[in-house]
N, C-alpha and C positions, 0 to 999 in steps of 0.2 A: 310801837304804839298798838294796843289791842283795839281794833276798830269796830268790832261787832260782838254781840252777845246772843245767846240762845241758839236756835237752829235755823239759819237762813235757808230759805226754800231752794234757791238755785243750786247751792253747794250740795245740799242733801239729795236733790233730784238728779244732778249730773255727776257728782263725784269729781275726781281728778280725771279730766277728759283726755289729757295728753301729758306725757312726761317731757319736761325740758330740763337739761342738765344745769348744774351750777358752773360758774366760770372757773376754769382750772389753769388758764395761762393768760399772759398778756395779749392784748388785742389792739388793732388799729381800725378805725372806721370813720365815716363821714359824720354821722350823727349818732350820739348815744342818747337813748331814751331811758330815763330812770323812772320806773313804775310800770308794772305789768297788769294794770287794771284796764277798764274799758277806755279811759281817757288816753293812756299810753298806747293802747292797741290801735285806736282810731288814728292817732297822730302818726304812729310808726307805719301803719299801713299806707296812709296818704303820702308820706315821704317816700316810702319804698316804691309805691306805684308811680312816683314821679322822678325816679332815677337816683335816689339817694341810697348810699350804703348804710344800713341802719343796724344797730345793735340795741336790744332791749334787755334790761336787767330788772329783776324784781326780788326784793328781800324775802318775801314769803313764797308760797306757791302761786302760780299765775292765777289772777282773778280772785284771790283768797282774802283780799282786804275789803274795802268798802263796796267793791263791785258785787261781791257775794250777798251783801245786805241791801243792794239797791232794789227799789220797787219798779223801776223802769217805766214810769209814765212819760211818754214822749209827747211833748207839747211845744208849740211855739210860744204859748202864753207864759210870760215871765212872772215870777212871784210878785214883782213890782208892777202894778198896773201901768198901761201905756200912758194914761193921763198924768200919773205921778212922775214917770220918767221924763215926759215932755216938759213938765214944770222945772225939772232939775237940769236937764241937758239940752232942752229945745226939742221941738217936735220932729225936726229932721233926723236928729240922732236917735230919738226914741223909736221912730218908725224903722230906722236902719236896724236897730237891735231886734225888734219884733220880726221884721222881714227876713233877717238872716237866720233866725230860729225856724221860721216857716220853711225856708229853703232847706234847712238841715233835716227836717222830717223827710222830705223827698230824697235827699242824699242817703239817709239811713235806709229808706225803703229800697233804693237801688243796690246798696251794699248787701242788704239781706237777701235780695233776689240772686245776687251773684254768688254769695257764700252758701245759702241754703241752711235749713235746720236751725234757725235761731228763733222760731216761734213769733215772727214778726206779723202783726195784724193791724191794719188801719182801724181807727175808731173815731167816734165823736167825743168831744170834750164838753161836759156840762159844768159850768162855773156858776154856782147858785148862791143867792144871798142867804147867809145864815140867819140874819135878823132883818126885820123891817127897816131898821135904821140904816142898813147897808144898801137899801134899794136904790136911792137916788144916785149914789156914786156908781153903782153897777150899771144903771141905765146910761149915765154919762160915758162910762167906759165902752159900752156897746155902741153908742152913737159915734164915738171917736173912731173906733175900729171900722165900723160900717162905712163911715165917710171916706176912709182911706183905703178901701178896697179889700178888707179882710172878709172872708166868707163866714159871716156870723148871722145868727138869727136871735131875735128876742123871744123869750118864753115868759108869759105872765104866769101867775099862780095856777090858774085853771089848766093851762097847757102843760106846765110842769107835772101836775097831778095826772093828767090824761096820758101824756106821752112817756113819762118816766116813773110814775107810780109812787111819788112821795110829795110831801108838802114843803113848799118854799115860796117866799114872796115873789121870786122871779129868778131868771137865769139867762146867761149867755150860752148859746150852743155854737160851738165851732166844729166844722167838719174835718179840720186838719189836726189829727192826733193819731197816736199809735201806741202799741205795747210790744214788748219783746222780752226775750231772755237775755239779759246783759252778760251773764256768765258764759253762755254758749257763744255769743257774738265775740267776746274777748278771745276765746280759744280759737274760733274760726279765723279771725283776723290774724292772729299771731302764727297760726299754722300756715296760712297763705304766705305771710311774710317769710317764714322759714323756707317754704318750698321755692320761693323766688330769690333765694340767696341771702336774705337777712338772717341774723342770729338772735336767738332768744335764750336767756339764762335766768332761771329762778334760783331761790335760796342764795342770792348774791347781793350783798349789801355794799353800797358806796358810802364810805366814811369821810371822804375829803375830796375837794376839787382844787386842783392847782391850775391857775389861769396863766397862760403864756400869750405873747403877742399874736401868735398865729394858730394856736391850738389850746385845748384843755386836756389835762391829765386827771383822770378819775382814779381814785385809790380805793381798794378794798381793805378791810381789817387784816386780811391774810397777806397783804403786801403785793397783790396783783394790781396791774395798771391797765387802763384803757385810754389810749391816745385818740382824740377825736377833734374834728374841726368845730363842732357845735354840740351843746348838751341841751336836752329838753327835760326839765324837771316836772314829771307827771306823777308824782308820788302821792297824789290825793291830798288829804289833810295834813300828812306829815311834811309836805313841801314847806309849810310855814316855819319848820325848824331851821330851814336854811336862810331865813331872813331875820335881821335884827329887829325889824319893826313888824308887829302883828298887823295883818291886813284883813283878817276875818276872825270871827269867833266860832269856836267849835260848839256844836250842840248834838243832842242825841234824838233820833227819831225811832219810832216803834212800829212794828207791823206784825200781822199774822196772815196765814193763808189757810183756807178750809180744805177738807177733802173734796174730791170732785162732786159736784152737785148735779142733779137733773137739769138738763138744758132749759126746761120750762121754768125752773125755779129762779133762774137768773133774770129772765125776761130781758128788758132793754140793757141791763148791765153787761150782757154778753158782748156788746159792741160799743160800750160807753165808758169813758173815764169820768168819774164824778169827783168834784172837789168844791170847796166852799170859800166864802170870803173871810171867815173867822181866822184868827192867828193864835196858836197854830191851827192848821186846817185838817179836817178829816178828808181822806180820799179813798176811793174804791176803784178797782178794775178787776176784770176777769183774767184767767190764764187760758192757754190753748186747750187744756184738758178740763175746762169748766169749773175750776176752783175760783173762789172769790178772794182777792187779795185786798186787805184793808190796812191803811197806815195813818199815822198822825201822832198826836199826843207828844209832840216835841217838847223837850225841856233843855235846860242849860247844863245838865249833868255831863261831865267830861271825864269821870273817873270810872274805869271799866267795872270795878267791883260793885259800885253803886248802881251803874246802869244794868248790870247782870241781875241784880236783886229786884229790879223794877219790871222786868219783861212780862211776867205773868200777870201782874196787876194792871199794867198798861193794856195788855191784850183784853182783859175783862172789861176795862173801860171802853175800849174800841168796840167790843161786841155790843155793849149797851147803847152806844151812840148810833150804830147801824140799826139796832132794834127800834130806836125812836123814829128813824127814817122809814124803815121797812118792817113793821111789826110782824108780818107773816113770814119773814125770812129768818128762820132759826139757824144760827151759825155756831159752829164749834171749831175753835182753832185746832188745826192739825200740827202746824209748826208756828212758833212765834219767835221773834228776834228783835234786836235793836242794832242800829248802826250809827257811827259818828259821821256827821257831816258838818260843813262850815257854811256860815252866812256872811256875806259882805253887807256893808251898810246900805248899799243901793240895790242889792240883788243881782248885780252884774258880775261876771267872771273877770279873771286876769289872764291874759295871754301875751307873752313876749318877754323881753329882757327886763331885768330890774337893775336900777343904778348901782346897787351894792355889788353886783357880779359882772357888770359890763355886757357888751353886745353878744358874747358867745354862749351865754347861759340863758335859756328861754324857759320861763315858767308857764305851766299849763294848769291853772287853778280854776277848774270848772265848778265853782262853788254855787250852791243854791239848789232849788228844786228842779232846775233844768239841766242837771249835770251832764247827761248824755247828749242832749241837744246842743248845749254849749260846746261840748267836746268835738262834736261833728263840725260845728261852725269854726271852732278854734283851730282845727287841723289846718285849714287854709291860711289862717293868720300866722301860725307857726311856720308853715312852709314859706310864706312871703318873707318873714323875718330871717329865716335861715338863708334864703336866696337874695336877701337885701333888696326886696321889691316892696312897693307900697301896697297897702291894703285898706279898703274903706273903713274897716272896723279897728284899724291900728290904734287910734287914740281911745275910743270909747271902751274897748275891752282890754286896755293896757293899764299899767301903773301910772301913765301920764295923767290920767284923770284925777289922781289923788292930789296933784300939786298944781 
């Protein structure tokens, strides 16, 4: 599946950072991770750091799928508001989801410090009301988060204008957010895994899984086999092809990035992630070299050729939307792209076994706007499942909640 269109900035900026070979012989390992994007890399690294013998395979080049198209806004704030999750699953479970994502931001920061050179930077998150009709629900969301200990502040319209330079009826400001280069993070994680004895193979496709009582045998189209105790399916949106029942819907999101701008031109946007209550929502964030990255304009297009044809027009629409917020900020896209992502009905991911495949095949479906944050939180869920240990998120972030 072609998961991206146009010129994704991370791939253009970094190129192929490291060469990994294709699989050329049969192997045995403890855990096979299928998927060499940021989700697979985070999970493989976590398993490797905790004593598991890990092999990673990727059908493309490493990081060349959806990771290359990610805009990497790192937030604990889930696309589904806390109050909505609380009505659906109860307040305790909703808080657990939000707090696990908050903890994941800190874990990603620690990883970034250990690995280096991934352009990780902490930031504030400004979640603003797109329309006055959204204001009451946004105030309720703020009050619920504040009541339960999240570090949030309320900004009325005057403060939004004074502190952030644009007009909105109100906004929640969260101090816990960050940005990074997901492509570099993926390569750094897998390079560390390789140095510590794990194996990484790209341009290696898994075409079939053969389930046995005590192991799984993964087959390639070339007839090679990988015998393992457990499989982690971290193939991004292609993971759904392994399930008979669809658990999410694929969509396309569009983005562009500017050339480097003068530092004073960005103002508070240098250290702020900006996003709105509208659906689909506009979002903005800066990069380490003072570019502005803008995304949104999501649609239901899931056909690569049709998505390709929309990239330039979508970029122009995004420029106009930013222009309405910041009339003095003249933007010209340097690179524009689109990527496929998946949405679940409730905005939550899926981590763990699926009944169709049994207990030895674990799915890592970090679907939604919090993909990287979910993946960091999901790494410990997958490890617990592999080690047959309980995990507090085991039910909420698993297929169990569907039934």
